[in-house]
Jmol script that loads the backbone (N, CA, C; Angstrom):
load data "model"
ATOM      1  N   MET A   1     146.891  43.093 126.357  1.00  0.00           N
ATOM      2  CA  MET A   1     147.448  43.884 127.218  1.00  0.00           C
ATOM      3  C   MET A   1     146.853  43.847 128.667  1.00  0.00           C
ATOM      4  N   VAL A   2     147.649  44.003 129.596  1.00  0.00           N
ATOM      5  CA  VAL A   2     147.228  43.993 130.864  1.00  0.00           C
ATOM      6  C   VAL A   2     147.903  45.266 131.654  1.00  0.00           C
ATOM      7  N   VAL A   3     146.977  46.116 132.160  1.00  0.00           N
ATOM      8  CA  VAL A   3     147.283  47.302 132.686  1.00  0.00           C
ATOM      9  C   VAL A   3     147.333  47.082 134.046  1.00  0.00           C
ATOM     10  N   LEU A   4     148.786  47.369 135.001  1.00  0.00           N
ATOM     11  CA  LEU A   4     148.703  47.095 136.329  1.00  0.00           C
ATOM     12  C   LEU A   4     149.180  48.316 137.021  1.00  0.00           C
ATOM     13  N   ASP A   5     148.746  48.545 138.264  1.00  0.00           N
ATOM     14  CA  ASP A   5     149.176  49.519 139.105  1.00  0.00           C
ATOM     15  C   ASP A   5     150.716  49.141 139.697  1.00  0.00           C
ATOM     16  N   ASN A   6     151.057  49.862 140.614  1.00  0.00           N
ATOM     17  CA  ASN A   6     152.403  49.568 141.168  1.00  0.00           C
ATOM     18  C   ASN A   6     152.625  48.872 142.204  1.00  0.00           C
ATOM     19  N   ALA A   7     151.530  48.173 142.444  1.00  0.00           N
ATOM     20  CA  ALA A   7     151.403  47.328 144.016  1.00  0.00           C
ATOM     21  C   ALA A   7     152.500  46.258 144.173  1.00  0.00           C
ATOM     22  N   GLY A   8     153.122  46.074 145.069  1.00  0.00           N
ATOM     23  CA  GLY A   8     154.172  45.273 145.329  1.00  0.00           C
ATOM     24  C   GLY A   8     154.169  43.898 144.578  1.00  0.00           C
ATOM     25  N   PHE A   9     152.994  43.319 144.628  1.00  0.00           N
ATOM     26  CA  PHE A   9     152.953  41.901 143.842  1.00  0.00           C
ATOM     27  C   PHE A   9     152.925  42.227 142.516  1.00  0.00           C
ATOM     28  N   HIS A  10     152.722  43.301 141.816  1.00  0.00           N
ATOM     29  CA  HIS A  10     152.621  43.506 140.492  1.00  0.00           C
ATOM     30  C   HIS A  10     153.945  43.711 139.909  1.00  0.00           C
ATOM     31  N   THR A  11     155.123  44.145 140.840  1.00  0.00           N
ATOM     32  CA  THR A  11     156.373  44.661 140.376  1.00  0.00           C
ATOM     33  C   THR A  11     157.253  43.706 140.934  1.00  0.00           C
ATOM     34  N   SER A  12     156.743  42.348 141.304  1.00  0.00           N
ATOM     35  CA  SER A  12     157.614  41.672 142.089  1.00  0.00           C
ATOM     36  C   SER A  12     158.776  40.973 141.072  1.00  0.00           C
ATOM     37  N   LYS A  13     159.475  40.101 141.596  1.00  0.00           N
ATOM     38  CA  LYS A  13     160.674  39.329 140.457  1.00  0.00           C
ATOM     39  C   LYS A  13     159.955  38.573 139.992  1.00  0.00           C
ATOM     40  N   ALA A  14     158.814  37.584 140.385  1.00  0.00           N
ATOM     41  CA  ALA A  14     158.331  36.645 139.803  1.00  0.00           C
ATOM     42  C   ALA A  14     157.594  37.356 138.480  1.00  0.00           C
ATOM     43  N   VAL A  15     156.673  38.454 138.786  1.00  0.00           N
ATOM     44  CA  VAL A  15     156.268  39.052 137.331  1.00  0.00           C
ATOM     45  C   VAL A  15     157.182  39.601 136.557  1.00  0.00           C
ATOM     46  N   ARG A  16     158.275  40.169 136.915  1.00  0.00           N
ATOM     47  CA  ARG A  16     159.231  40.643 136.091  1.00  0.00           C
ATOM     48  C   ARG A  16     159.742  39.574 135.355  1.00  0.00           C
ATOM     49  N   ALA A  17     160.098  38.233 135.807  1.00  0.00           N
ATOM     50  CA  ALA A  17     160.607  37.273 135.232  1.00  0.00           C
ATOM     51  C   ALA A  17     159.590  36.717 134.246  1.00  0.00           C
ATOM     52  N   ALA A  18     158.456  36.595 134.523  1.00  0.00           N
ATOM     53  CA  ALA A  18     157.449  36.219 133.475  1.00  0.00           C
ATOM     54  C   ALA A  18     157.087  37.122 132.418  1.00  0.00           C
ATOM     55  N   ARG A  19     157.677  38.361 132.414  1.00  0.00           N
ATOM     56  CA  ARG A  19     157.306  39.315 131.080  1.00  0.00           C
ATOM     57  C   ARG A  19     157.477  38.508 129.899  1.00  0.00           C
ATOM     58  N   LYS A  20     158.646  37.924 129.778  1.00  0.00           N
ATOM     59  CA  LYS A  20     159.216  37.805 128.320  1.00  0.00           C
ATOM     60  C   LYS A  20     158.104  36.555 127.964  1.00  0.00           C
ATOM     61  N   ASP A  21     157.796  35.399 128.949  1.00  0.00           N
ATOM     62  CA  ASP A  21     157.210  34.556 128.352  1.00  0.00           C
ATOM     63  C   ASP A  21     155.591  35.037 128.149  1.00  0.00           C
ATOM     64  N   LEU A  22     155.257  35.939 128.795  1.00  0.00           N
ATOM     65  CA  LEU A  22     154.166  36.334 128.742  1.00  0.00           C
ATOM     66  C   LEU A  22     153.800  37.045 127.383  1.00  0.00           C
ATOM     67  N   ALA A  23     155.057  37.867 127.192  1.00  0.00           N
ATOM     68  CA  ALA A  23     154.935  38.605 125.671  1.00  0.00           C
ATOM     69  C   ALA A  23     155.215  37.659 124.453  1.00  0.00           C
ATOM     70  N   GLU A  24     155.730  36.388 124.709  1.00  0.00           N
ATOM     71  CA  GLU A  24     155.751  35.413 123.445  1.00  0.00           C
ATOM     72  C   GLU A  24     154.071  34.841 123.434  1.00  0.00           C
ATOM     73  N   ARG A  25     153.496  34.932 124.405  1.00  0.00           N
ATOM     74  CA  ARG A  25     152.201  34.469 124.182  1.00  0.00           C
ATOM     75  C   ARG A  25     151.047  35.639 123.845  1.00  0.00           C
ATOM     76  N   GLU A  26     151.792  36.650 123.702  1.00  0.00           N
ATOM     77  CA  GLU A  26     151.121  37.894 123.179  1.00  0.00           C
ATOM     78  C   GLU A  26     150.282  38.577 124.196  1.00  0.00           C
ATOM     79  N   ILE A  27     150.773  38.491 125.568  1.00  0.00           N
ATOM     80  CA  ILE A  27     150.311  39.065 126.875  1.00  0.00           C
ATOM     81  C   ILE A  27     151.363  40.120 127.241  1.00  0.00           C
ATOM     82  N   TYR A  28     150.819  41.402 127.140  1.00  0.00           N
ATOM     83  CA  TYR A  28     151.650  42.499 127.414  1.00  0.00           C
ATOM     84  C   TYR A  28     151.292  43.015 128.606  1.00  0.00           C
ATOM     85  N   LEU A  29     152.280  43.352 129.549  1.00  0.00           N
ATOM     86  CA  LEU A  29     152.181  44.026 130.925  1.00  0.00           C
ATOM     87  C   LEU A  29     152.357  45.558 130.588  1.00  0.00           C
ATOM     88  N   SER A  30     151.647  46.491 131.209  1.00  0.00           N
ATOM     89  CA  SER A  30     151.930  47.667 130.949  1.00  0.00           C
ATOM     90  C   SER A  30     151.518  48.399 132.450  1.00  0.00           C
ATOM     91  N   PHE A  31     152.428  49.320 132.750  1.00  0.00           N
ATOM     92  CA  PHE A  31     152.058  49.633 134.346  1.00  0.00           C
ATOM     93  C   PHE A  31     151.746  51.203 134.459  1.00  0.00           C
ATOM     94  N   LEU A  32     150.668  51.604 135.208  1.00  0.00           N
ATOM     95  CA  LEU A  32     150.281  52.993 135.435  1.00  0.00           C
ATOM     96  C   LEU A  32     151.520  53.611 135.973  1.00  0.00           C
ATOM     97  N   PRO A  33     151.553  55.171 135.646  1.00  0.00           N
ATOM     98  CA  PRO A  33     152.640  56.026 136.378  1.00  0.00           C
ATOM     99  C   PRO A  33     152.612  55.698 137.939  1.00  0.00           C
ATOM    100  N   PRO A  34     153.839  55.688 138.458  1.00  0.00           N
ATOM    101  CA  PRO A  34     153.710  55.409 139.801  1.00  0.00           C
ATOM    102  C   PRO A  34     153.150  56.763 140.710  1.00  0.00           C
ATOM    103  N   ASP A  35     153.202  57.998 140.295  1.00  0.00           N
ATOM    104  CA  ASP A  35     152.396  58.924 141.099  1.00  0.00           C
ATOM    105  C   ASP A  35     151.327  59.473 140.285  1.00  0.00           C
ATOM    106  N   SER A  36     150.250  59.185 140.648  1.00  0.00           N
ATOM    107  CA  SER A  36     148.835  59.693 139.889  1.00  0.00           C
ATOM    108  C   SER A  36     148.256  60.691 141.000  1.00  0.00           C
ATOM    109  N   THR A  37     148.128  61.984 140.500  1.00  0.00           N
ATOM    110  CA  THR A  37     147.551  62.887 141.396  1.00  0.00           C
ATOM    111  C   THR A  37     146.157  62.838 141.410  1.00  0.00           C
ATOM    112  N   GLU A  38     145.449  62.037 140.556  1.00  0.00           N
ATOM    113  CA  GLU A  38     143.860  61.788 140.768  1.00  0.00           C
ATOM    114  C   GLU A  38     143.562  60.273 141.105  1.00  0.00           C
ATOM    115  N   PRO A  39     142.731  59.986 141.791  1.00  0.00           N
ATOM    116  CA  PRO A  39     142.300  58.656 142.227  1.00  0.00           C
ATOM    117  C   PRO A  39     141.746  57.948 140.711  1.00  0.00           C
ATOM    118  N   ASN A  40     142.013  56.805 140.573  1.00  0.00           N
ATOM    119  CA  ASN A  40     141.326  56.060 139.279  1.00  0.00           C
ATOM    120  C   ASN A  40     140.059  55.973 139.584  1.00  0.00           C
ATOM    121  N   ARG A  41     139.152  56.457 138.843  1.00  0.00           N
ATOM    122  CA  ARG A  41     137.728  56.469 138.978  1.00  0.00           C
ATOM    123  C   ARG A  41     136.936  55.080 138.753  1.00  0.00           C
ATOM    124  N   ILE A  42     137.965  54.395 138.104  1.00  0.00           N
ATOM    125  CA  ILE A  42     137.293  52.953 137.898  1.00  0.00           C
ATOM    126  C   ILE A  42     137.268  52.155 139.105  1.00  0.00           C
ATOM    127  N   GLU A  43     138.191  52.365 139.930  1.00  0.00           N
ATOM    128  CA  GLU A  43     138.504  51.372 141.093  1.00  0.00           C
ATOM    129  C   GLU A  43     137.146  50.934 141.867  1.00  0.00           C
ATOM    130  N   PRO A  44     136.164  52.048 142.266  1.00  0.00           N
ATOM    131  CA  PRO A  44     135.129  51.402 143.020  1.00  0.00           C
ATOM    132  C   PRO A  44     134.282  50.592 142.216  1.00  0.00           C
ATOM    133  N   VAL A  45     134.273  50.812 140.743  1.00  0.00           N
ATOM    134  CA  VAL A  45     133.444  49.870 140.104  1.00  0.00           C
ATOM    135  C   VAL A  45     134.319  48.293 140.058  1.00  0.00           C
ATOM    136  N   PHE A  46     135.462  48.179 139.861  1.00  0.00           N
ATOM    137  CA  PHE A  46     135.996  47.083 140.216  1.00  0.00           C
ATOM    138  C   PHE A  46     136.041  46.377 141.343  1.00  0.00           C
ATOM    139  N   ARG A  47     136.128  47.383 142.420  1.00  0.00           N
ATOM    140  CA  ARG A  47     135.898  46.808 143.777  1.00  0.00           C
ATOM    141  C   ARG A  47     134.513  46.217 144.114  1.00  0.00           C
ATOM    142  N   GLN A  48     133.431  46.896 143.644  1.00  0.00           N
ATOM    143  CA  GLN A  48     132.044  46.167 143.806  1.00  0.00           C
ATOM    144  C   GLN A  48     131.658  44.744 142.745  1.00  0.00           C
ATOM    145  N   ILE A  49     132.502  45.041 141.560  1.00  0.00           N
ATOM    146  CA  ILE A  49     132.411  43.826 140.993  1.00  0.00           C
ATOM    147  C   ILE A  49     133.201  42.619 141.524  1.00  0.00           C
ATOM    148  N   LYS A  50     134.391  42.819 142.013  1.00  0.00           N
ATOM    149  CA  LYS A  50     135.255  41.875 142.411  1.00  0.00           C
ATOM    150  C   LYS A  50     134.583  41.277 144.069  1.00  0.00           C
ATOM    151  N   HIS A  51     134.308  41.987 144.912  1.00  0.00           N
ATOM    152  CA  HIS A  51     133.690  41.737 146.162  1.00  0.00           C
ATOM    153  C   HIS A  51     132.146  41.505 146.249  1.00  0.00           C
ATOM    154  N   GLN A  52     131.353  42.094 145.363  1.00  0.00           N
ATOM    155  CA  GLN A  52     129.955  41.746 145.395  1.00  0.00           C
ATOM    156  C   GLN A  52     129.431  40.926 144.187  1.00  0.00           C
ATOM    157  N   GLU A  53     129.778  41.202 142.998  1.00  0.00           N
ATOM    158  CA  GLU A  53     129.263  40.445 141.968  1.00  0.00           C
ATOM    159  C   GLU A  53     130.027  38.948 141.475  1.00  0.00           C
ATOM    160  N   ILE A  54     131.276  38.916 141.873  1.00  0.00           N
ATOM    161  CA  ILE A  54     132.019  37.507 141.612  1.00  0.00           C
ATOM    162  C   ILE A  54     132.920  37.153 142.968  1.00  0.00           C
ATOM    163  N   PRO A  55     131.859  36.700 144.030  1.00  0.00           N
ATOM    164  CA  PRO A  55     132.316  36.170 145.276  1.00  0.00           C
ATOM    165  C   PRO A  55     133.093  35.013 144.880  1.00  0.00           C
ATOM    166  N   ARG A  56     132.931  34.133 144.129  1.00  0.00           N
ATOM    167  CA  ARG A  56     133.970  33.044 143.945  1.00  0.00           C
ATOM    168  C   ARG A  56     135.162  33.388 143.321  1.00  0.00           C
ATOM    169  N   ARG A  57     136.463  32.814 143.810  1.00  0.00           N
ATOM    170  CA  ARG A  57     137.725  33.430 143.391  1.00  0.00           C
ATOM    171  C   ARG A  57     138.304  32.335 142.688  1.00  0.00           C
ATOM    172  N   SER A  58     137.882  31.355 142.475  1.00  0.00           N
ATOM    173  CA  SER A  58     138.844  30.086 142.023  1.00  0.00           C
ATOM    174  C   SER A  58     137.913  29.626 140.841  1.00  0.00           C
ATOM    175  N   HIS A  59     138.725  29.647 139.863  1.00  0.00           N
ATOM    176  CA  HIS A  59     137.841  29.004 138.491  1.00  0.00           C
ATOM    177  C   HIS A  59     138.941  27.836 137.752  1.00  0.00           C
ATOM    178  N   THR A  60     138.579  26.869 137.585  1.00  0.00           N
ATOM    179  CA  THR A  60     139.375  25.798 137.063  1.00  0.00           C
ATOM    180  C   THR A  60     139.648  26.167 135.436  1.00  0.00           C
ATOM    181  N   THR A  61     139.066  26.742 134.640  1.00  0.00           N
ATOM    182  CA  THR A  61     139.075  26.838 133.211  1.00  0.00           C
ATOM    183  C   THR A  61     138.989  28.443 133.102  1.00  0.00           C
ATOM    184  N   ARG A  62     139.873  28.766 131.933  1.00  0.00           N
ATOM    185  CA  ARG A  62     139.745  30.187 131.424  1.00  0.00           C
ATOM    186  C   ARG A  62     138.293  30.643 131.157  1.00  0.00           C
ATOM    187  N   SER A  63     137.453  29.703 130.321  1.00  0.00           N
ATOM    188  CA  SER A  63     136.215  30.065 130.157  1.00  0.00           C
ATOM    189  C   SER A  63     135.221  30.176 131.343  1.00  0.00           C
ATOM    190  N   GLY A  64     135.465  29.505 132.462  1.00  0.00           N
ATOM    191  CA  GLY A  64     134.919  29.644 133.704  1.00  0.00           C
ATOM    192  C   GLY A  64     135.132  31.005 134.254  1.00  0.00           C
ATOM    193  N   LEU A  65     136.385  31.562 134.204  1.00  0.00           N
ATOM    194  CA  LEU A  65     136.674  32.760 134.774  1.00  0.00           C
ATOM    195  C   LEU A  65     136.123  33.904 133.876  1.00  0.00           C
ATOM    196  N   ARG A  66     136.169  33.819 132.434  1.00  0.00           N
ATOM    197  CA  ARG A  66     135.550  34.562 131.669  1.00  0.00           C
ATOM    198  C   ARG A  66     134.180  34.873 131.811  1.00  0.00           C
ATOM    199  N   GLU A  67     133.356  33.611 131.988  1.00  0.00           N
ATOM    200  CA  GLU A  67     131.931  33.665 132.160  1.00  0.00           C
ATOM    201  C   GLU A  67     131.536  34.457 133.594  1.00  0.00           C
ATOM    202  N   ALA A  68     132.458  34.290 134.588  1.00  0.00           N
ATOM    203  CA  ALA A  68     132.228  34.965 135.999  1.00  0.00           C
ATOM    204  C   ALA A  68     132.240  36.419 135.821  1.00  0.00           C
ATOM    205  N   VAL A  69     133.411  36.755 135.005  1.00  0.00           N
ATOM    206  CA  VAL A  69     133.677  38.021 135.033  1.00  0.00           C
ATOM    207  C   VAL A  69     132.629  38.944 134.239  1.00  0.00           C
ATOM    208  N   GLU A  70     132.180  38.333 133.059  1.00  0.00           N
ATOM    209  CA  GLU A  70     131.126  38.801 132.165  1.00  0.00           C
ATOM    210  C   GLU A  70     129.942  39.274 133.061  1.00  0.00           C
ATOM    211  N   ALA A  71     129.622  38.051 133.666  1.00  0.00           N
ATOM    212  CA  ALA A  71     128.305  37.872 134.727  1.00  0.00           C
ATOM    213  C   ALA A  71     128.467  38.866 135.503  1.00  0.00           C
ATOM    214  N   GLY A  72     129.601  39.353 136.303  1.00  0.00           N
ATOM    215  CA  GLY A  72     129.779  40.243 137.205  1.00  0.00           C
ATOM    216  C   GLY A  72     129.538  41.717 136.520  1.00  0.00           C
ATOM    217  N   PHE A  73     130.090  41.947 135.324  1.00  0.00           N
ATOM    218  CA  PHE A  73     129.794  43.058 134.821  1.00  0.00           C
ATOM    219  C   PHE A  73     128.300  43.480 134.321  1.00  0.00           C
ATOM    220  N   ASN A  74     127.759  42.238 133.985  1.00  0.00           N
ATOM    221  CA  ASN A  74     126.177  42.267 133.537  1.00  0.00           C
ATOM    222  C   ASN A  74     125.483  42.510 134.696  1.00  0.00           C
ATOM    223  N   ASN A  75     125.812  42.143 135.810  1.00  0.00           N
ATOM    224  CA  ASN A  75     124.859  42.271 136.980  1.00  0.00           C
ATOM    225  C   ASN A  75     125.264  43.537 137.911  1.00  0.00           C
ATOM    226  N   TYR A  76     126.310  44.093 137.485  1.00  0.00           N
ATOM    227  CA  TYR A  76     126.870  45.341 138.103  1.00  0.00           C
ATOM    228  C   TYR A  76     125.629  46.396 138.385  1.00  0.00           C
ATOM    229  N   SER A  77     125.574  46.911 139.497  1.00  0.00           N
ATOM    230  CA  SER A  77     124.688  47.786 139.780  1.00  0.00           C
ATOM    231  C   SER A  77     125.357  49.227 140.649  1.00  0.00           C
ATOM    232  N   VAL A  78     124.943  50.262 140.207  1.00  0.00           N
ATOM    233  CA  VAL A  78     125.688  51.421 140.740  1.00  0.00           C
ATOM    234  C   VAL A  78     124.696  52.032 142.019  1.00  0.00           C
ATOM    235  N   ALA A  79     123.872  51.092 142.312  1.00  0.00           N
ATOM    236  CA  ALA A  79     123.165  51.549 143.690  1.00  0.00           C
ATOM    237  C   ALA A  79     123.781  51.444 144.967  1.00  0.00           C
ATOM    238  N   PRO A  80     124.685  50.433 145.226  1.00  0.00           N
ATOM    239  CA  PRO A  80     125.546  50.801 146.462  1.00  0.00           C
ATOM    240  C   PRO A  80     126.557  51.878 146.565  1.00  0.00           C
ATOM    241  N   LEU A  81     126.917  52.460 145.390  1.00  0.00           N
ATOM    242  CA  LEU A  81     127.572  53.560 145.402  1.00  0.00           C
ATOM    243  C   LEU A  81     127.009  54.968 145.715  1.00  0.00           C
ATOM    244  N   ALA A  82     125.888  54.916 145.344  1.00  0.00           N
ATOM    245  CA  ALA A  82     125.016  56.285 145.362  1.00  0.00           C
ATOM    246  C   ALA A  82     124.467  56.734 146.857  1.00  0.00           C
ATOM    247  N   ARG A  83     124.960  56.081 147.732  1.00  0.00           N
ATOM    248  CA  ARG A  83     124.535  56.528 149.189  1.00  0.00           C
ATOM    249  C   ARG A  83     125.166  57.668 149.725  1.00  0.00           C
ATOM    250  N   THR A  84     126.235  58.289 148.898  1.00  0.00           N
ATOM    251  CA  THR A  84     126.802  59.445 149.555  1.00  0.00           C
ATOM    252  C   THR A  84     127.070  60.358 148.447  1.00  0.00           C
ATOM    253  N   PRO A  85     127.220  61.684 148.849  1.00  0.00           N
ATOM    254  CA  PRO A  85     127.574  62.615 147.464  1.00  0.00           C
ATOM    255  C   PRO A  85     128.738  62.294 146.559  1.00  0.00           C
ATOM    256  N   ARG A  86     129.873  61.998 147.307  1.00  0.00           N
ATOM    257  CA  ARG A  86     131.063  61.246 146.494  1.00  0.00           C
ATOM    258  C   ARG A  86     130.442  59.790 145.807  1.00  0.00           C
ATOM    259  N   GLY A  87     129.527  59.055 146.425  1.00  0.00           N
ATOM    260  CA  GLY A  87     129.354  58.042 145.894  1.00  0.00           C
ATOM    261  C   GLY A  87     128.348  58.112 144.681  1.00  0.00           C
ATOM    262  N   ARG A  88     127.694  59.306 144.760  1.00  0.00           N
ATOM    263  CA  ARG A  88     126.717  59.688 143.462  1.00  0.00           C
ATOM    264  C   ARG A  88     127.509  59.942 142.441  1.00  0.00           C
ATOM    265  N   GLU A  89     128.828  60.777 142.573  1.00  0.00           N
ATOM    266  CA  GLU A  89     129.535  60.998 141.722  1.00  0.00           C
ATOM    267  C   GLU A  89     130.218  59.801 140.995  1.00  0.00           C
ATOM    268  N   LYS A  90     130.663  59.156 141.857  1.00  0.00           N
ATOM    269  CA  LYS A  90     131.286  57.894 141.341  1.00  0.00           C
ATOM    270  C   LYS A  90     130.169  57.002 140.476  1.00  0.00           C
ATOM    271  N   ALA A  91     128.985  57.070 140.995  1.00  0.00           N
ATOM    272  CA  ALA A  91     127.979  56.182 140.343  1.00  0.00           C
ATOM    273  C   ALA A  91     127.636  56.685 138.981  1.00  0.00           C
ATOM    274  N   ARG A  92     127.649  58.099 138.981  1.00  0.00           N
ATOM    275  CA  ARG A  92     127.478  58.835 137.540  1.00  0.00           C
ATOM    276  C   ARG A  92     128.508  58.373 136.644  1.00  0.00           C
ATOM    277  N   PHE A  93     129.767  58.138 136.989  1.00  0.00           N
ATOM    278  CA  PHE A  93     130.889  57.917 136.314  1.00  0.00           C
ATOM    279  C   PHE A  93     130.791  56.493 135.815  1.00  0.00           C
ATOM    280  N   ALA A  94     130.625  55.617 136.770  1.00  0.00           N
ATOM    281  CA  ALA A  94     130.344  54.203 136.545  1.00  0.00           C
ATOM    282  C   ALA A  94     129.096  53.940 135.469  1.00  0.00           C
ATOM    283  N   THR A  95     128.234  54.648 135.405  1.00  0.00           N
ATOM    284  CA  THR A  95     126.941  54.509 134.704  1.00  0.00           C
ATOM    285  C   THR A  95     127.677  54.760 133.007  1.00  0.00           C
ATOM    286  N   SER A  96     128.416  56.014 133.282  1.00  0.00           N
ATOM    287  CA  SER A  96     128.951  56.378 131.941  1.00  0.00           C
ATOM    288  C   SER A  96     129.624  55.277 131.256  1.00  0.00           C
ATOM    289  N   ILE A  97     130.521  54.611 132.014  1.00  0.00           N
ATOM    290  CA  ILE A  97     131.343  53.614 131.324  1.00  0.00           C
ATOM    291  C   ILE A  97     130.707  52.475 130.815  1.00  0.00           C
ATOM    292  N   ALA A  98     129.585  52.413 131.916  1.00  0.00           N
ATOM    293  CA  ALA A  98     128.982  50.790 131.458  1.00  0.00           C
ATOM    294  C   ALA A  98     127.893  50.829 130.699  1.00  0.00           C
ATOM    295  N   THR A  99     127.504  52.194 130.296  1.00  0.00           N
ATOM    296  CA  THR A  99     126.722  52.274 128.885  1.00  0.00           C
ATOM    297  C   THR A  99     126.971  52.205 127.883  1.00  0.00           C
ATOM    298  N   PRO A 100     126.889  51.471 126.944  1.00  0.00           N
ATOM    299  CA  PRO A 100     127.496  51.475 125.335  1.00  0.00           C
ATOM    300  C   PRO A 100     127.307  52.501 124.866  1.00  0.00           C
ATOM    301  N   THR A 101     128.000  53.177 124.006  1.00  0.00           N
ATOM    302  CA  THR A 101     127.821  54.326 123.152  1.00  0.00           C
ATOM    303  C   THR A 101     126.663  54.276 122.163  1.00  0.00           C
ATOM    304  N   GLY A 102     125.858  55.122 122.064  1.00  0.00           N
ATOM    305  CA  GLY A 102     124.555  55.085 121.352  1.00  0.00           C
ATOM    306  C   GLY A 102     123.499  54.494 121.823  1.00  0.00           C
ATOM    307  N   SER A 103     123.548  54.313 123.049  1.00  0.00           N
ATOM    308  CA  SER A 103     122.270  53.673 123.584  1.00  0.00           C
ATOM    309  C   SER A 103     121.567  54.596 124.634  1.00  0.00           C
TER     310      SER A 103
END
end "model"
wireframe off; spacefill off
backbone 0.3
color backbone group
């Protein structure tokens, strides 16, 4: 399952047209509610991983992409988030989701 926000490119005709083919491959698209009163707290984590930890954007194989994403999460650091009071709050949240249960 892939969870998408309602950005224009996520709701485009091309994406809507591809849903059936994706579902046949057991890839399901689910959309977040259009009006969320609270910002998604995971966004700063994804932003840092996307822009800092995975600078290369083109991968020729699925395994190469998977390795890059896993390395990005493994290298993730909350330090850049913790420079402001709001950033420290985000860093605490990011650490809580990045730490496996029971460790």
